[in-house]
N, C-alpha and C positions, 0 to 999 in steps of 0.2 A: 696622602703621602705616595709617591709611587715606590716601585720596587727597585730603582738606581739609588733612591734616596735611602733606602731602609739599610740601617747597619745589621750584618747578619748576626752581631755577637751582643745586640742591644735588646734585652728580654722586654722591656717596655715598648720598644718600637715594633717589636713582631708582635707585641699583643695588639697593639691598635692596629695594626695590618691585618691580622688574623681575624679580629671581630669586625673590621670593616668589610672585608672579603666574604667571611663565611658565616657571620651571625655567631651566637655564643657556644651551641652545640657542635656547629663545624669547625670551629675556630680548635675547641678543645680537641678535636678528631683528628685537625691538622697538627696540632703540637705531639700528641702520641705518635703520628706517622712518624713525625720529624725524629722524635727522640728512638723510636725504635730502628729507624734508618741509622742513626748516628750510633747506636748500640751494635748494629749489624756490622758497621765498618770500624768497629773498635775506636771509634774517635769521642774519647771521653770530655774533651772540651766541649764539644757541641753538644753531647749527651747533657752536660752540666745547664749549659744555655736553655736547653729544651725543658729540663726540669724547671727552672724557675719560671718560665715560659707559662707551663702548666701550672705552677705554686700561683702567678697571679691571675690565671684564670680562674681558677676555683674560686680565689679570693673574690674578685670581682663578682661571680656567681652568686657567693654568698652576700654580697653587699646588696644585690637586688632582691634579695628574698627576706 
């Protein structure tokens, strides 16, 4: 999936993209950075998207163990 196809408000697509690009640990760190940036900007909608991304990543990580 290219970044042009990535929908910025679709947590499942964001998770797939981050896992492909960064692997499990890097994907969570990227999601955390995105959440911190959204929080600093006061963008509550983007923050909620990143929260869901982090939850999906955590769930995927639990399923692997």
